[in-house]
C-alpha positions in Angstrom: 103.6 89.6 121.8 103.5 87.8 125.2 106.8 89.4 126.2 105.4 92.8 125.3 102.2 92.3 127.3 104.2 91.0 130.2 106.6 94.0 130.0 103.7 96.4 130.0 102.0 94.8 133.0 105.2 94.9 135.0 105.8 98.5 133.9 102.4 99.6 135.0 102.7 97.8 138.3 106.1 99.4 138.8 104.9 102.9 138.0 102.0 102.6 140.4 104.2 101.2 143.3 106.9 103.7 142.7 104.5 106.7 142.5 102.2 105.7 145.3 105.2 104.3 147.3 106.9 107.7 147.1 103.7 109.4 148.4 103.6 106.9 151.3 107.2 107.6 152.1 106.5 111.4 152.2 103.6 110.7 154.6 106.0 108.9 156.9 105.4 105.3 155.8 107.8 102.5 154.7 110.2 103.0 151.8 109.5 99.4 150.6 106.9 100.2 148.0 109.1 102.9 146.3 112.0 100.4 146.2 109.6 97.7 144.9 108.4 100.0 142.2 111.9 100.9 141.1 112.8 97.2 141.0 109.8 96.4 138.9 110.6 99.3 136.5 114.1 97.8 136.1 112.6 94.4 135.5 110.2 95.9 132.9 113.1 97.6 131.1 115.1 94.4 130.8 112.0 92.5 129.6 111.4 95.1 126.9 115.0 94.5 125.9 114.4 90.7 125.9 117.2 90.3 128.5 117.2 87.3 130.7 118.8 89.4 133.5 115.2 90.5 134.2 114.7 87.2 136.0 117.8 87.8 138.2 116.6 91.3 139.0 113.2 90.0 139.8 114.6 87.2 141.9 116.6 89.7 144.0 113.5 91.9 144.4 111.4 88.9 145.4 114.0 87.7 148.0 114.1 91.2 149.4 110.3 91.3 149.6 110.2 88.0 151.4 112.8 89.2 154.0 110.9 92.5 154.4 107.6 90.7 154.9 108.9 88.4 157.5 110.6 91.3 159.3 107.3 93.2 159.3 104.8 90.5 160.3 106.6 87.3 161.1 105.0 84.1 159.9 101.4 85.2 159.9 100.1 83.7 156.6 97.2 86.1 156.3 99.7 89.0 156.4 102.4 87.3 154.2 99.9 86.3 151.4 99.0 89.8 150.2 102.6 91.0 150.4 103.9 88.2 148.2 101.1 86.2 146.6 100.7 88.3 143.4 104.4 88.7 143.1 105.0 85.0 143.3 102.4 84.4 140.6 104.1 87.0 138.4 107.5 85.2 139.1 106.0 81.9 138.0 104.7 83.5 134.8 108.2 84.8 134.0 109.5 81.2 134.2 107.0 79.7 131.8 108.6 78.7 128.5 106.7 81.1 126.3 108.2 83.9 128.4 111.6 82.5 129.5 112.6 81.2 126.1 112.2 84.5 124.4 114.8 86.2 126.7 118.4 86.5 125.4 121.4 85.7 127.5 123.8 88.4 128.6 126.9 88.8 126.4 129.4 88.2 129.1 127.8 85.3 130.9 126.4 83.2 128.0 124.4 80.1 128.7 125.8 79.6 132.2 124.6 83.0 133.2 121.2 82.3 131.7 120.9 79.2 133.8 121.9 81.2 136.9 119.2 83.8 136.2 116.5 81.2 135.7 117.4 79.0 138.6 117.9 82.0 141.0 114.2 83.1 140.4 113.0 79.5 140.7 114.9 79.0 144.0 113.5 82.2 145.5 110.0 81.1 144.5 110.6 77.7 146.1 111.8 79.3 149.3 108.9 81.7 149.3 106.4 78.9 148.8 108.0 76.9 151.6 107.7 79.9 153.9 104.0 80.2 152.9 103.4 76.5 153.6 105.1 76.8 157.0 103.1 79.9 158.0 99.9 78.1 157.0 100.7 75.2 159.4 100.1 77.2 162.5 98.4 80.4 163.7 101.1 82.7 165.1 98.4 85.0 166.6 96.5 82.4 168.5 96.7 82.5 172.3 96.7 78.9 173.5 95.7 78.1 177.1 93.0 76.6 179.3 90.5 77.9 181.7 90.5 76.3 185.1 88.1 73.4 185.2 87.5 72.9 188.9 84.3 74.1 190.5 85.0 77.2 192.6 81.4 77.6 193.9 79.5 74.4 194.8 76.1 76.1 195.0 76.4 79.3 193.1 73.6 81.9 192.9 72.2 82.0 189.4 69.8 84.9 190.1 66.1 84.4 190.5 64.0 81.3 191.1 64.3 79.9 187.5 63.9 76.2 187.0 66.9 74.6 185.4 64.9 73.6 182.4 63.7 77.2 181.7 65.0 80.5 180.3 62.9 83.2 181.9 64.7 86.4 181.0 66.9 87.8 178.2 70.1 86.4 180.0 68.0 83.5 181.5 67.8 85.1 185.0 67.9 88.6 186.4 71.7 88.2 186.7 72.1 88.0 182.9 74.7 85.2 183.1 73.6 83.5 179.9 74.4 80.3 181.8 72.2 77.2 181.9 72.7 74.4 184.6 71.6 71.8 182.0 74.3 69.3 181.0 72.7 66.7 178.8 74.5 68.4 175.9 78.2 68.4 176.8 81.7 68.4 175.3 81.6 64.7 174.6 78.3 64.6 172.6 77.7 68.1 171.3 79.1 67.0 167.9 76.0 64.8 167.5 73.5 67.7 167.6 71.0 67.7 164.8 68.0 69.8 163.7 64.9 69.2 165.9 62.5 71.7 164.3 62.5 74.9 162.4 59.9 77.7 162.4 59.5 80.7 160.2 57.8 83.8 161.7 56.6 85.3 158.4 58.1 88.7 159.4 60.6 89.5 156.6 62.6 92.6 155.7 60.6 94.9 153.5 61.8 97.1 150.6 60.8 100.3 152.5 62.5 99.2 155.8 65.4 101.1 157.3 68.8 99.6 156.6 69.2 98.5 160.2 66.3 96.0 160.2 67.8 93.3 162.3 66.7 90.1 164.0 68.4 90.0 167.5 65.8 88.3 169.7 66.6 85.7 172.4 63.5 83.6 173.1 62.2 82.9 176.6 61.0 79.5 177.7 58.5 79.1 180.5 56.9 75.7 181.0 56.1 74.3 177.6 56.1 77.5 175.7 58.7 79.7 174.0 58.0 83.5 173.7 59.7 85.8 171.2 59.3 88.9 169.1 60.3 89.8 165.6 61.9 92.9 164.0 58.5 94.5 163.3 57.5 93.7 166.8 55.2 90.8 166.4 54.9 88.7 169.6 54.8 84.9 169.0 54.4 81.9 171.3 55.7 78.5 170.2 55.3 74.9 171.5 58.7 74.1 173.0 58.6 70.5 171.9 57.6 70.9 168.3 58.1 74.6 167.4 54.4 74.8 166.3 52.9 78.2 166.7 50.4 78.7 169.6 49.6 82.4 168.9 50.8 85.5 167.2 50.1 89.1 167.9 50.9 92.0 165.5 50.9 95.5 167.1 50.9 97.2 163.7 53.9 99.4 164.6 54.1 100.4 160.9 57.2 101.7 159.1 58.9 105.0 159.8 62.0 106.1 157.8 63.2 108.2 160.8 63.7 105.1 162.9 67.4 104.2 163.1 66.8 100.6 164.1 64.0 98.2 163.4 64.5 95.3 165.8 63.3 93.6 169.0 65.8 91.8 171.3 63.1 90.2 173.5 59.9 90.2 175.4 59.4 90.2 179.2 57.5 87.5 181.1 55.6 88.2 184.3 53.4 85.9 186.4 51.4 86.8 189.6 52.7 84.9 192.5 49.2 83.8 193.6 46.8 83.9 190.6 43.2 83.0 190.9 42.1 79.8 189.1 41.8 80.5 185.3 42.5 84.2 185.9 43.0 86.0 182.7 46.3 87.9 182.3 47.7 86.4 185.5 50.7 85.5 183.3 51.7 88.2 180.9 54.1 88.9 178.1 55.2 92.6 177.7 56.1 93.6 174.2 58.2 96.7 173.4 57.5 98.2 170.0 59.4 100.5 167.6 56.6 103.2 167.8 57.4 103.7 171.5 54.7 101.5 173.1 54.8 98.7 175.7 51.9 96.3 175.3 50.7 93.7 177.9 49.6 90.4 176.4 48.0 87.4 178.0 50.7 84.7 178.0 48.2 81.9 177.2 46.3 83.5 174.3 48.2 86.5 173.1 45.3 88.8 173.6 45.8 92.3 175.0 45.5 92.8 178.8 43.3 95.8 178.7 43.5 96.5 182.4 47.2 97.5 182.0 47.9 101.2 181.4 45.7 102.6 178.6 43.7 99.7 177.3 46.7 97.4 177.5 49.2 99.9 176.1 51.8 102.0 177.9 52.7 105.0 175.7 56.4 105.6 176.3 56.5 108.9 174.5 54.7 110.5 177.5 56.8 113.2 179.2 59.2 113.3 176.3 60.5 116.6 174.8 60.7 116.6 171.0 58.5 113.6 170.8 58.9 113.2 167.1 57.8 109.8 165.8 60.7 107.5 165.1 63.2 109.3 167.4 62.5 107.2 170.5 61.6 103.6 171.1 62.7 100.6 173.1 64.6 97.8 171.3 65.3 95.8 174.5 62.9 94.1 176.9 62.3 95.8 180.3 63.1 94.0 183.6 60.5 93.0 186.2 61.5 93.3 189.9 59.6 94.0 193.1 56.3 94.7 191.2 57.9 97.1 188.9 58.6 97.2 185.1 61.8 99.1 184.6 62.5 100.3 181.1 64.8 102.5 179.1 64.8 103.4 175.4 66.9 104.2 172.4 67.2 107.6 170.8 68.4 108.1 167.3 72.2 108.7 167.2 73.4 111.9 165.6 70.2 112.9 163.9 69.7 116.2 165.8 70.4 117.9 169.1 66.7 118.1 169.6 66.3 114.5 170.9 64.0 112.9 173.4 65.2 112.1 176.9 67.2 109.0 178.0 65.1 108.7 181.1 64.8 105.3 182.9 61.3 104.7 184.3 59.7 102.2 186.7 56.0 101.4 186.2 53.7 99.3 188.2 53.8 95.9 186.6 50.0 95.4 187.0 48.6 98.8 186.2 51.3 100.7 184.3 51.3 103.5 186.8 54.5 105.5 186.9 56.4 104.9 190.2 59.7 106.7 189.6 61.8 108.2 186.9 65.5 108.6 186.8 66.7 111.1 184.3 70.5 111.4 184.0 70.1 115.0 183.1 68.3 115.6 186.5 69.5 112.7 188.5 68.4 113.7 192.0 64.7 114.1 191.3 63.2 110.7 190.9 59.6 111.4 191.9 57.2 111.0 189.0 57.0 114.2 187.0 53.6 116.0 186.9 51.4 115.9 183.8 52.6 118.5 181.3 56.2 118.4 182.5 58.9 116.9 180.4 62.2 115.1 181.0 65.6 116.5 180.2 66.1 116.6 176.4 69.0 114.6 174.9 70.2 113.1 178.2 72.3 109.9 178.0 70.1 106.9 177.3 70.1 103.2 177.8 69.1 101.1 174.8 70.5 97.8 176.1 69.4 95.3 178.7 69.4 95.8 182.4 70.4 93.4 185.2 68.9 93.1 188.6 70.0 91.9 192.1 66.6 91.6 193.9 68.4 90.9 197.3 70.4 94.1 197.1 67.5 96.0 195.6 69.6 97.3 192.7 69.0 97.5 189.0 72.2 98.0 186.9 71.9 100.3 183.9 74.4 100.4 181.0 74.3 104.0 179.8 75.2 105.6 176.5 76.3 109.0 175.5 74.6 112.3 174.8 74.3 112.9 171.1 76.0 114.1 169.0 78.5 111.4 170.0 81.6 113.1 168.6 80.9 116.6 170.0 81.4 117.2 173.7 81.0 120.9 174.0 78.2 122.3 176.3 77.6 119.0 178.1 76.2 119.5 181.6 77.9 118.3 184.8 75.4 115.5 185.0 76.0 114.4 181.5 79.8 114.4 182.1 79.2 112.2 185.2 76.9 109.6 183.7 77.8 109.3 180.0 79.2 105.9 179.0 78.9 104.5 182.5 77.3 101.6 184.5 74.8 103.0 187.0 73.3 101.2 190.0 69.8 102.5 190.9 67.7 101.7 193.9 64.8 99.5 192.7 62.3 101.2 195.1 63.2 104.8 194.6 65.3 105.2 191.4 68.0 107.0 193.4 71.7 106.5 192.3 73.6 104.1 194.6 76.8 104.2 192.6 78.2 105.0 189.1 81.3 103.7 187.3 82.3 105.6 184.2 84.1 103.7 181.5 85.0 106.6 179.2 85.6 110.2 180.3 84.1 112.9 178.0 83.2 110.3 175.4 83.8 111.6 171.9 83.7 108.2 170.1 80.2 106.6 170.6 81.7 104.3 173.3 78.3 103.6 174.9 78.2 100.8 177.5 76.3 98.5 175.1 76.0 95.3 177.0 73.9 93.9 179.8 76.1 93.8 182.9 76.5 90.2 184.2 76.2 89.4 187.8 77.8 86.5 189.7 79.5 85.9 193.1 83.3 85.7 193.0 85.3 83.8 195.6 88.5 85.6 196.3 91.8 84.1 197.4 91.3 85.5 200.9 88.2 83.3 201.3 85.7 86.2 200.9 82.8 85.8 198.5 82.0 89.1 196.8 78.8 89.9 194.8 80.3 91.0 191.6 79.4 92.7 188.3 81.1 92.0 185.0 80.7 95.0 182.6 81.9 94.5 178.9 82.6 97.7 176.9 83.0 98.7 173.3 86.6 99.8 174.0 87.5 96.3 175.1 87.8 96.7 178.8 86.0 94.2 181.0 85.1 95.8 184.4 84.9 93.4 187.3 83.3 95.4 190.1 81.8 94.9 193.6 78.1 95.3 192.6 77.3 96.6 196.1 79.5 99.7 195.7 81.0 99.8 192.2 84.5 99.4 193.5 86.9 97.5 191.3 87.7 93.8 192.1 90.3 93.8 189.4 92.4 97.0 189.3 91.5 100.0 187.2 94.2 102.5 186.2 94.0 105.9 184.6 96.4 106.3 181.6 97.2 109.4 179.6 95.0 109.9 176.5 95.6 111.8 173.3 94.7 115.5 173.3 94.0 118.0 170.4 90.3 118.3 170.2 88.7 120.9 167.9 88.9 124.4 169.3 85.3 124.4 170.6 85.9 121.1 172.6 88.3 119.4 174.9 89.6 115.9 175.7 89.9 114.1 179.0 93.6 114.0 180.0 93.3 110.3 181.1 91.1 107.3 180.4 90.4 104.3 182.6 91.8 100.8 181.7 90.7 97.6 183.5 93.2 94.9 184.4 91.0 92.6 182.3 91.1 94.1 178.9 90.7 93.0 175.3 91.7 96.5 174.0 93.5 96.3 170.7 97.1 97.1 170.2 97.8 100.4 168.5 97.6 100.1 164.8 100.8 100.6 162.7 101.4 100.8 159.0 102.5 97.1 158.9 98.9 96.2 160.1 97.4 97.5 156.9 96.0 94.8 154.7 94.7 94.0 151.3 94.3 91.2 148.8 97.3 92.4 146.8 100.2 94.9 147.3 98.1 97.4 145.4 95.1 97.8 147.7 97.4 97.2 150.7 99.5 100.2 149.6 96.3 102.3 149.2 95.3 101.3 152.8 98.8 102.3 154.1 98.5 105.7 152.4 95.0 106.2 153.9 96.2 105.1 157.3 98.9 107.8 157.3 96.5 110.5 156.1 94.2 110.0 159.1 94.9 111.4 162.5 95.7 108.5 164.8 97.5 108.4 168.1 96.0 105.2 169.4 92.8 104.6 171.3 90.8 107.8 172.1 92.3 109.9 169.3 89.8 112.8 169.2 87.6 113.5 166.2 88.9 116.1 163.7 88.0 117.9 160.6 91.0 116.3 158.8 89.7 112.8 159.6 90.4 110.5 162.5 91.0 106.7 162.7 88.9 105.2 165.5 90.1 101.9 166.8 88.2 100.0 168.2 85.4 101.3 166.0 81.7 102.0 166.7 80.8 98.3 166.6 83.1 97.9 169.6 85.2 95.1 170.9 82.0 94.0 172.7 78.5 95.1 171.9 74.9 94.3 173.0 75.7 90.5 172.9 77.7 90.9 176.1 79.6 87.9 177.5 78.6 84.7 179.2 79.9 83.6 182.5 80.0 80.3 184.3 79.3 81.0 188.0 80.5 77.6 189.1 84.0 78.0 187.5 83.9 81.8 187.7 85.1 82.2 184.1 83.8 84.1 181.1 83.4 83.4 177.4 83.1 86.2 174.8 83.6 87.3 171.2 86.0 90.3 171.0 85.8 92.0 167.6 88.2 94.4 166.0 87.1 96.6 163.2 88.5 100.2 162.9 86.2 103.0 161.8 86.9 106.5 160.5 85.2 109.8 161.4 85.5 113.2 159.9 83.8 116.3 161.3 82.1 118.5 158.7 81.4 122.2 159.5 77.7 123.0 159.3 78.2 125.4 156.4 79.5 122.6 154.2 76.5 120.3 154.8 73.9 120.4 152.0 70.2 120.6 153.0 68.6 117.2 153.7 67.5 115.6 150.5 64.1 114.0 149.9 64.0 110.5 151.2 67.4 110.8 152.8 67.6 108.6 155.9 69.8 108.9 158.9 72.4 106.3 159.4 75.2 105.3 161.7 77.3 105.1 158.6 77.8 107.8 156.0 76.8 111.4 156.9 75.4 111.9 160.4 73.8 115.3 160.1 73.7 116.4 163.8 71.0 119.0 163.0 71.5 122.0 165.3 75.1 121.3 166.0 78.1 123.1 164.5 79.4 119.9 162.9 78.1 116.8 161.2 80.3 113.7 160.9 81.1 111.3 158.2 81.8 107.9 159.7 82.0 104.2 158.7 84.3 101.2 158.7 87.9 101.7 157.5 87.7 99.7 154.2 90.0 99.2 151.2 88.9 100.0 147.6 87.8 96.3 147.4 85.4 96.8 150.4 87.3 94.7 152.9 88.8 96.0 156.1 92.1 97.9 155.7 93.4 96.4 158.9 94.8 92.9 158.9 92.7 90.0 160.2 91.8 88.5 162.5 88.8 90.8 163.0 87.0 88.4 165.4 88.0 86.0 168.1 86.4 83.7 170.7 88.1 84.2 174.0 88.0 82.9 177.6 89.1 84.6 180.8 89.4 83.8 184.5 87.3 86.4 186.3 89.1 85.8 189.6 92.5 86.6 188.3 91.8 88.7 185.2 94.0 86.3 183.1 93.0 85.8 179.5 93.4 82.0 178.9 92.9 81.8 175.1 92.0 83.8 172.0 91.1 81.9 168.8 90.1 83.2 165.4 86.4 82.9 164.9 84.5 82.5 161.7 85.3 82.2 158.0 84.9 84.4 154.9 82.4 81.9 153.5 79.6 84.5 153.2 81.8 87.5 152.8 83.2 86.8 149.3 81.6 86.0 145.9 83.1 82.4 146.2 82.1 80.3 149.3 85.6 80.1 150.6 86.0 78.3 154.0 89.1 80.2 155.1 89.1 80.7 158.9 90.3 84.3 158.9 88.5 85.4 162.1 85.7 87.6 161.0 83.6 90.4 162.6 80.4 89.6 164.4 77.6 91.0 166.5 75.6 88.9 168.9 76.1 87.1 172.1 77.3 83.7 173.6 75.7 81.2 175.9 77.3 78.6 178.3 75.9 75.4 179.7 77.0 73.3 182.7 78.1 70.7 180.1 81.2 72.8 179.5 80.0 74.0 176.1 79.7 77.6 174.8 77.4 78.4 171.9 77.7 81.4 169.6 76.4 82.5 166.3 77.1 86.2 165.7 79.9 85.9 163.1 79.2 87.2 159.5 79.3 83.7 158.2 75.9 82.0 158.7 76.8 79.3 161.3 75.9 78.4 164.8 79.0 77.0 166.6 79.7 75.1 169.8 83.0 75.5 171.6 84.8 73.8 174.5 84.6 76.4 177.2 87.9 75.2 178.7 90.1 75.6 175.5 87.9 77.6 173.0 88.2 74.7 170.5 85.4 74.4 168.1 83.4 71.2 168.6 80.4 71.5 166.3 78.8 73.9 163.8 75.5 74.0 161.9 74.7 76.0 158.8 72.0 78.6 159.5 69.4 79.6 156.8 70.2 83.3 157.4 72.5 85.4 159.5 72.7 84.4 163.2 73.1 87.9 164.8 71.2 86.9 167.9 72.1 85.2 171.2 71.3 81.5 171.5 69.4 79.9 174.4 68.8 76.4 175.8 66.0 74.6 177.6 64.8 71.1 178.4 61.4 69.4 178.3 59.8 67.5 181.2 61.5 64.3 180.0 64.9 66.0 180.3 65.6 66.3 176.6 67.7 69.4 176.0 67.4 71.8 173.1 69.5 74.7 171.8 67.6 77.4 170.0 69.0 80.1 167.6 67.1 82.9 165.8 68.5 83.4 162.2 67.3 86.6 160.6 70.4 88.6 159.6 71.7 92.0 160.5 71.0 95.2 158.5 74.3 97.1 158.9 76.5 94.0 159.0 74.9 92.8 155.7 74.3 89.2 156.6 71.4 87.3 154.9 68.0 88.4 156.1 65.4 85.8 157.2 62.7 84.9 159.7 63.9 81.6 161.1 63.8 80.1 164.6 65.9 76.9 164.6 66.1 74.2 167.4 68.8 71.5 167.8 68.9 68.5 170.0 70.7 65.2 170.4 69.5 62.1 168.4 
């Protein structure tokens, strides 16, 4: 009975591998799976006949599989395991006595031949196991190296007059460096960090919330108070020493199923330079909301500053075409410079061609009066529009965080694309110029000083998602250059002269795939920076799975999609997009050390797929159907919708092999990448809490301290980690009560005691655990 069941299992596996393997071969893939299927069918036939030669045939097949696997992927254990793990288990099963002892010896070989067959299979399994153990002993994909440790700049500019113990803006200062000069916590003692306090906001994800309800805030610290916001746009002030609540303000932004995102990345702090004694609203917190308001609150009490704008509220939908509720709002805090609040906003991706404008506006920080507006659809006219006029519909928007150089009088805007993202026909000259670019605007007038485009004719949703980071770079010729570091979704890190936008590290134009749909076109070339984390072009051997079965399915799917590398255009047949929509870098940006002039970041690699759907094939919108960045993007009013989402196996795991996420360090002076290490485990990705350090996707940002430590949550396992900035080695980690898809910050009290704070609330589309936690750590 056992032999029969075993024979049937091997037969079914052989039939599947032979049939699907033949299909893969016809698609242009490897012949291995067809050969494997035939070998298993031969094994099954011998097992049905109770012939011990089945073990020899299987041993030869297993030896060939081992040789093929090493030829394809070397000694990468995470790639070898799915190729051979199931097959080794099956080989061990064939050797157990209740299977082996029921097999007859061949007539011509007798008992000696029987022993050869058994020991041949045993020997191959031993060799395969030894290879597995060897490959587990090291990481063949890890890039080992060290960042330079010497101080390049003795007195670097950190941007703004921010006390060392404070964190005044989203990236700590207007430069957005995510760097703190504090060093009480350092590489020698960070392993001793322990929980100092924990606070719960009370703002939890609701059943009627949109899927992308996400906690991404980085708190501010001014004096003895932390200021933060929540996904439903509550503003909260906490005592920095104890985490106790000082005040809470709920703007009652409500729920709207048409919102694509329900999040708040931060609030903005402003204080008059010479306030009168006990003057109310001399210090303010500006709160952006998901119903397109900007509310001014007294920083001490949380009450509304009614003298600002319209009774304390600035209505951001003013001047908007197609001002449908839920289609426009600000998820990121505005910046304050030279008496101005400068703010952008998010528009819903791929809902409709009738979208609000992506205008950038500057308002008087005291009164809320409009000072200038820069509309990328009408870039030359920055004078405030007249009442009753509207901005250009559907112009490229900026949903991320801005940086400012007050001395140069420039604000740096990371711009997105005109929706629909995958359809480039009928874009205006201005849209073609500004889409997916970094733009420097004059703080006083809103006029363009320079623009650096990172993708030409973007058809892939490659918005510039991250706050540009500003620092000064000392060049080998002795010149100190004010620089800008711009991370991108496609993996390029642009290092530019922030005065002019000219490259400090070379940028080259390389040929790009063509073959857009008949109504559209592709750019003949695309830019590539000398400092790049762009992924290698995927191949069939890069497809992954838990077993040869789902790996084979992923290989078939890979060959069915159109894919010619980065920037393969969208198609009605289906296109593989790598890197995918989450990008190599996203809104978490990178952190830089302006003393050593190095950066630390979290490159992520997760392929997506997209398939254009002609309008005639899209059913009418169903009741309760919500828009989404995954699934069907309807693009109402456009000739095509698009199905999109991660490239996943039937088991719901990525079809491409890990690692899907790294931590990495690079020298910004030379462009050299010093190290890349797998980041994160599958602990929270699988039904069993497995601690395997595969290198998982993530979304969020890092922070660096002068103590030589980089802090990062972000990964889809619920941990906050500390790394040695020099080597990328993990030094400490703490289990978070929910997903840590935010950017950590640090501060100190008057007594010098340093704290590290992380918000843990989860991420809607990533699927990490939701929560409402603010967690602080300090040394004993």
